[in-house]
N, C-alpha and C positions, 0 to 999 in steps of 0.2 A: 149083755147089765148082770150080775151079778148077784146077791142074792141071797142074803143070811139071816140066822135069826138063832140067839139065844137067853144067855142070862148072864146080870153077874150081880152082887154082890153091893147092897145100898147098908145104907149106916141102919146096924142096930141088928143088924140080923135082917133085912130085908129080900128075898132072889125078888131081881128087875128085871122088870122085861124086853129088850131091845131085838132094831134093823138095822141092817147097815143093805149099801146100795153101791156096789164099784159101777163103774164103766169095764172095756174087754180091755183096756189100754192100759199106764203109764195112767195113773190118782196126780194128778195139778194139783187140786189140795184140797180139803175136806172140809164140808157144808154138817155143823152138827144140828140140830134142830129137839126145840121142846116143844110138849102142845100147851093146848087151855086144857081149857078147869073140861071135865064129861069129854076131852077127843083125847087120839092114843096117834104113838105114828106112825097111823096104817096113815092117816088119813093129809097126806102132802105129796100126795105123785101126782102135779102135777109136776114143783120144783120138782122132784125125782126124775121127771120125763124128762125135766128141762133142759139141764144139769146134767146129766149123766153123760150123753154123747159131748159136754164141752168137757168131757176128764175131770169132773170132780166125786169124793166117792161120799155119801150121803151116812148118817149117823142119825138114830131117833134109838128113842127109849121113851116106854109109860110110864108114867111117872106115880110112884105112893098111892095105893087108891084109881085104878083108873084100866082102863085095860087090857090085858095076857098079865095085871103086875096084881101083887094083893094087898089088901086091904080094904079096910071101911070107904062106902064110895062116895071122896070129896072130902075124906078124911084127912091132915093131918097135925101132931104133935105135936110141933111148932117151927117156923119156917126152916127153920133149921136142918130139917130132917129133906129141905128140896134143895137145899146150898149145898148140903153133902152128900145125894145123890147126885149130880148134875159135876163134885168134881167126878164121887169114883169114875164117875162114866166118862169122862174126862180125862182121868189119869188113864180109864184101859183103851181106852182110840189108842193114848198116845204106846204104848206097849207095844199093843199093834201093829201103828204106824208110824212113829219109828218121828224123826224131821222130815215136816212138812205145814203148811200156810195153813194155817185155824180160822174156825168165822163159825159165831154159834151165831145164833136161827131161834127167835124163840115170840111165840107168838101167842094173844091175849094171858090170861097166864104166862102164858111161859114166861114172853116178852118182858113179865117183872120180875122168874125168879134170873132169868136173865143183864139180866138191870142188877137186880139183887147181890148178887157173880159177881160182874165187874171187879164191883166194889172193894168185894167179898178182900177177890184174890190176887192184888195191881198186877203181881210179881207173872199173873199167867197173865192178866187180862193185857196187858207190857207187850207178853207176845203172842197172842189176840192177829190177827189181820184185821177186823173188827168185828162188828157186831149189829146185826140187822136184828130190830121193831115192826113185827107185828101188825095191826088193830093193837098195841099193849095196851093194855087194863090199867091205866097208873092215874085216870082222872075217874070224872065220871060213870058211872055202871050200870044195866040193863036192870038194878035187883032192889026189889020195892026196900024204899030206908028204911021201911019197917024191918023188914029180915036181916038187914045189916046192924042192928042196935039192939033187935034181938039173941040175937049169933053175941053181940059183945056180951050179953044179960048173964045171956045159958054157957058163956069159955071158963068163966070160974066152975057152975055144978054140975056141970051137961055139957063136956068139950065134942062129946057126941053128935049130940043130939041134931038129925040132923031133916032137914027142909027141901022140898022142888027150890031151884035161884028162877025157876019162871019165867027161859028164855025159854024159849020160841024159835024151832027151826026154823021156819023162813025168815026170821028173823041174819042166815046168814048167809043166806047168799041167793040171787034175783034168778039163775038161776033153778029151775024146777025140776028140775031131773039131782038136785045131790040133794037138793033137804028130803024127798022124798033117797036114796041116801041113806043121810042121816035120821031118817026116823025110825025107819028097819034098819040101820049098823048096831046091834047089839051090842059093843063095844065100848056100847060112849051112852054115859047117866047125862042128868039133870041134877045129880046131887050134892050140894051146898050141907058142911058141918060148923057150929057155936067157937068152934076151936079156928076152923079154913078160916071165919069171916075176919077173928079181930089178926091175927096174925099175917093175913091180906096187909088187912091197915094200916099195921102196923106195919110193912116192911114201903111199903111208898108213901110212909108221915118218910120211915127214912132216906129212903134212896133222894126224898125231896129236896129234901136236908142237908144229902149229903154232893147234890149232883152239878156237885163244883167235880166236884173228888174225875167223876168223869175222861179220863184221858184216853178214850179209845175211838179209833177209826165209831161212828154208828150211822146205821142206816132206818131213817121213822120212817115206816111208811104204811100212813091211816085209808077206812072211807071214808067217804064225806057223807053217808045213810048211813053209817052202819049206829049202830043204836041201844045193842049189846057194849060194845067203851067205845065215849066216843070221843072220838074226834078235837074236841076246844078242851079236852083235856090233857091231852096226847101233842097236840101244836102247841100247850101253855109252858108245855115240859120240858120241849124241843128248841123253847127262846133262849131260856134254862143254861141248856144248859154253855160252855161256856169254851167248851173247848172247836180249839175252831176247824176238826172235823168231823165235819156232822156231815147231813143231807136227812134234806127234807123228798117224801114225795106222797102225794095229800089227789085220791079217785074221786070227782065227786059227787058221784050217782053209787058205787060203790058199796055195796053190807057189809059185814064184820071177820065172812072165811072168805080174806081178800083173794085167798092164790087158789081161791074153787069160785068163783064169782064168774060173772060175765065175760070179764071185761081182761082175768089172766091174761090168755100174753102181755099180754101191757103190764100189766105188773113184774111179770116175770122177764121182759125183756130189762126193764129197767133195773127190777135188780142186777141180770146177769149186767152189765151195764160196768154197775158200779161194785159190785165181785170182779169182774175183770181190773181194773183203774186199782182196783186194792191189791191183787193178785200182783204186774207188774212194778212197785208200788215199795 
């Protein structure tokens, strides 16, 4: 496996950190991973270790305000910052890799970023082989309602106001080693800001209003015991998608970090099967 780290220019002159992993042999396809709130690009080792031997390359970057990228933790000025940063990253990858099959994968908040992206860039979306949403935060989330309401109130007058999201590390996975690693990870955070709260809620509402415009092959994978991004909202959204090429995978006892829970081999096998199916189509 070959690993590379670097930076690229996001919007508004923000220099964002990214990583990629490549197989020793010829790359068959590229998976682009967008992490969730408080996370970073280094949290997807299980996916990377599973797919690299299958001759996939994997790219991921730290969202602004996350990981090794600059910015106030958990703050954006507008959702368009996320959208345009992802567009710049996709452009970077296509400039480096040229004509290759591409897949997008978003976890939690990253799932919302991916869904929003394919709706705002339909030409690119048509060229994608598919999009994967892991435990997307597209419905009710495990953040107290009063914090979301406070964020909405403060967004106009104090947009950078920051609070802990209140999300507990032990809600991430049933694997105690994973939870311990998350607690000790200096790159993770649990902060959310007033502006992020309002931008997130508006974006989810907009995605739901435009759900019939999704024309990208879509796989949604969710844990039934997820208390951070509740399964019911994700399943409801899946049923609202009218595009025929969609698949749902549910894991009844699995927590939020679906790629790092104790049954992750089952999750990754299902993911690989879906990727392979759409790679040959």
